[in-house]
C-alpha positions, -999 to 999 in steps of 0.1 A, spaced: -464 218 449 -471 221 486 -491 193 503 -482 158 490 -516 142 493 -516 104 501 -545 92 479 -545 57 495 -547 67 531 -580 59 549 -595 66 583 -591 30 596 -553 32 590 -551 62 613 -569 44 642 -537 32 659 -523 67 659 -556 81 671 -558 57 700 -522 65 710 -531 102 707 -561 98 731 -539 77 755 -515 106 757 -544 131 758 -558 114 789 -526 120 808 -524 156 798 -560 164 807 -555 149 841 -522 167 846 -538 201 838 -568 193 860 -545 184 889 -522 215 886 -544 243 873 -558 268 898 -590 284 884 -582 317 901 -553 320 878 -577 325 849 -578 303 818 -550 282 804 -540 295 770 -506 281 759 -476 263 773 -443 278 785 -416 252 790 -442 225 787 -466 239 814 -499 256 806 -500 293 815 -525 321 810 -524 353 790 -549 380 799 -564 391 766 -598 374 767 -609 341 783 -616 326 749 -600 292 756 -618 280 787 -644 261 766 -615 242 750 -602 232 784 -634 215 795 -645 206 760 -613 186 756 -624 164 785 -657 159 768 -640 149 735 -619 125 755 -650 109 770 -666 106 736 -636 89 721 -626 65 749 -657 62 771 -641 69 805 -666 85 828 -640 105 847 -635 128 817 -672 133 814 -672 144 850 -643 168 845 -660 184 815 -695 185 830 -683 199 863 -661 225 847 -690 236 825 -714 239 854 -690 256 877 -669 279 854 -687 285 821 -718 306 831 -700 340 827 -693 331 791 -730 328 783 -737 365 791 -704 380 781 -712 411 760 -676 421 753 -663 392 730 -669 376 697 -661 340 708 -693 325 722 -692 298 696 -658 287 707 -665 286 744 -701 275 746 -705 251 717 -674 233 730 -691 227 764 -729 232 766 -732 223 729 -711 191 733 -730 180 763 -763 185 744 -749 165 715 -738 136 738 -772 135 753 -789 135 720 -767 106 708 -774 86 740 -739 87 752 -751 103 784 -785 96 800 -814 116 788 -825 140 816 -852 165 807 -841 192 832 -805 189 822 -813 190 785 -834 221 791 -805 237 810 -781 231 780 -807 244 756 -813 276 776 -776 282 779 -772 280 741 -802 302 735 -789 329 758 -754 327 743 -766 329 707 -787 360 715 -760 377 734 -735 371 706 -759 384 680 -765 416 700 -728 426 695 -737 442 662 -724 468 638 -748 480 612 -735 487 577 -748 511 550 -765 484 530 -786 473 560 -765 442 568 -740 441 595 -716 419 615 -707 407 650 -678 430 658 -646 418 675 -634 427 710 -614 455 692 -646 475 688 -675 482 664 -652 489 635 -636 455 635 -648 423 617 -625 393 625 -624 363 602 -623 340 632 -659 349 641 -673 329 612 -668 298 634 -685 316 664 -716 317 642 -723 281 653 -739 294 685 -764 316 665 -772 286 643 -780 263 673 -800 290 691 -820 296 660 -827 259 656 -839 258 692 -865 284 682 -849 314 698 -847 351 687 -830 383 699 -855 407 715 -848 444 711 -864 478 717 -902 479 715 -901 441 716 -886 439 681 -879 403 672 -845 399 655 -838 367 636 -807 350 647 -805 332 613 -806 365 595 -777 379 616 -758 347 610 -763 351 572 -754 388 572 -722 382 592 -711 353 571 -720 373 539 -698 402 550 -669 379 560 -671 363 526 -671 398 509 -645 415 530 -622 390 547 -618 365 519 -603 373 485 -611 358 451 -586 373 426 -610 400 415 -586 430 418 -598 444 451 -562 454 458 -527 448 444 -524 416 465 -558 400 457 -550 363 453 -578 337 454 -581 323 489 -561 350 506 -576 359 539 -574 391 559 -576 386 597 -596 418 602 -617 440 580 -620 477 591 -652 498 587 -661 534 591 -688 531 618 -703 565 609 -708 558 572 -711 520 575 -685 516 547 -656 492 543 -622 510 546 -593 485 545 -580 451 555 -559 447 587 -542 421 608 -539 416 645 -521 382 648 -507 380 612 -477 397 598 -496 422 575 -530 430 560 -517 419 527 -503 385 536 -523 356 551 -522 346 588 -526 309 584 -547 302 615 -572 329 602 -572 311 569 -580 278 588 -608 294 607 -623 307 575 -621 272 558 -636 253 588 -663 280 594 -674 279 558 -675 241 557 -695 238 589 -721 263 578 -725 244 545 -733 213 565 -757 233 586 -777 249 558 -781 216 540 -794 198 570 -830 212 567 -825 245 586 -856 266 590 -855 301 577 -875 327 558 -868 344 524 -861 376 543 -833 360 562 -814 355 529 -826 385 509 -796 408 515 -773 380 501 -794 376 469 -815 347 483 -807 314 498 -791 298 468 -769 328 461 -757 328 497 -749 291 497 -731 294 464 -709 321 479 -704 301 510 -692 272 490 -670 295 469 -654 308 501 -648 273 513 -632 262 480 -608 292 476 -596 290 512 -591 252 509 -571 255 477 -550 284 491 -542 264 522 -531 233 502 -509 255 480 -493 273 509 -487 247 535 -456 225 536 -454 191 519 -467 174 552 -496 198 556 -483 221 583 -481 258 573 -458 286 584 -475 309 607 -480 336 580 -476 333 542 -457 366 541 -436 363 573 -406 385 569 -378 359 572 -393 333 549 -369 343 522 -341 329 543 -356 294 541 -347 271 512 -365 283 480 -384 250 479 -394 249 516 -431 244 507 -421 212 488 -404 198 519 -418 185 552 -423 213 577 -393 221 600 -405 235 633 -369 239 644 -358 261 616 -341 293 628 -362 318 608 -399 316 611 -423 294 632 -448 269 618 -483 267 633 -496 232 640 -528 246 654 -536 261 619 -531 226 605 -554 209 630 -582 234 623 -577 234 585 -577 196 584 -611 194 600 -623 220 575 -609 200 546 -625 168 559 -659 183 563 -658 201 530 -647 169 513 -676 150 528 -700 177 519 -689 178 482 -689 140 480 -725 140 492 -735 168 468 -724 154 435 -687 162 434 -670 130 445 -636 136 429 -632 170 444 -645 158 477 -621 129 478 -592 152 472 -600 173 502 -607 143 524 -574 127 515 -556 160 522 -572 161 556 -562 125 564 -526 133 552 -524 163 575 -539 143 604 -512 116 600 -486 143 603 -501 159 635 -508 125 652 -471 116 651 -438 131 661 -425 157 659 -459 172 664 -474 147 689 -462 154 724 -451 121 740 -433 136 770 -454 130 801 -439 161 817 -453 183 789 -489 193 794 -496 200 757 -508 175 732 -498 190 699 -464 208 697 -452 238 677 -483 260 680 -481 298 678 -504 323 694 -494 359 688 -462 364 669 -464 402 664 -469 407 702 -440 384 710 -461 363 734 -448 329 723 -420 313 743 -387 310 726 -365 283 743 -328 288 750 -308 280 719 -338 286 696 -345 317 675 -382 313 670 -411 298 690 -414 260 689 -420 230 711 -450 245 728 -488 239 727 -520 258 728 -555 251 741 -571 256 707 -545 235 690 -549 206 714 -587 209 713 -590 209 676 -565 180 672 -588 160 695 -619 172 676 -602 161 643 -591 128 658 -627 121 671 -642 129 637 -619 104 619 -622 78 646 -660 79 645 -659 74 607 -635 44 612 -658 29 637 -689 35 616 -704 58 642 -726 89 639 -710 118 621 -707 146 646 -717 182 638 -720 213 659 -758 211 655 -761 173 662 -777 179 696 -806 199 683 -838 179 678 -855 181 645 -891 172 655 
């Protein structure tokens, strides 16, 4: 049965929990701002309730300063705008020109993109020079991200992960936001002999290959091809440009589903559906490799739907999933564990609240999209699922109410195979800790619902781009 959807829950009913969440959030942002030394690197996850770093890539710094901007947006306190703006100005520039990562959309949309959105909405004063600065930053970031390109045999390609040119991560579908914004700002990637490369075409090609190779549809691609299953990584032969096999870095196996990767796919697809139906400019050539614009959008919607349905069938009854659908000790849980509320303190396998926060936003956006495009019944189901999951996350045992704990949402998991997550004394699996991405996406989800409850503007990643 999995998620028990509350069909009567509405956004206004969640306002008290959201306001409480942002009250706690304020304390935690200020605690981190007071105690974190930038020379330590970027805060990633908590250990014993205190944020610490993990040298892999600096992909979470945008969430640190972006969280302060979300806090300002929700509650209107200028000190959080100052924290977010100052951090962006002083610390984020290296992320704009970073050629070694696939996470520009995480870092730079969360900071420069949010500041541009806030200015466009009138929440911060209009300043022509400051707007131009944010726009230039996003143009550069979009082009740099698009340049990290692996070409495939059919003439398409993808933005390869930090693992190298053979590696397509499912996560990167959400990093495509920065290509979308840069394209809407009129930018292109310049290459040899002044070749002008369309950022929209690279976005389409990358999304198309993610939909083809990282998401499954029950079409017999392999013996474990279940509709909505997601592979964290797709591996290619860089000499021939051909797909070779699925793989997983942070999940248990290539043939099970790492649930945060599933959540990234769901949210990434939903956001791109919103973007392409908002009047995006583009040529027929940009969509040709995917069979044309309509064929591409149909596949994008199909990817969103299968991942949404898979998530709803494989999370626990309260909407929080186990960290991987094939985790090796799941058989030790009660046979009906998916029909019960999640238990982060079980001794066998960890849950992942960060996957729930990301997936809930994807479900909410997908539901709104379908509602607006002639499928109100299906849209309502996904919206209600999102609200149900949000209610779980915005209350104990997931909401962190201890003022000594710097995290906001508890029971997040980072890299189970590498053993990076802290296991407390007396526990057998990670629990009780938070992550930068989990906290950030919970705030983003809370803001999205709060704005609806208040009747305010619906925020999107491309809200800050003028459509003159």
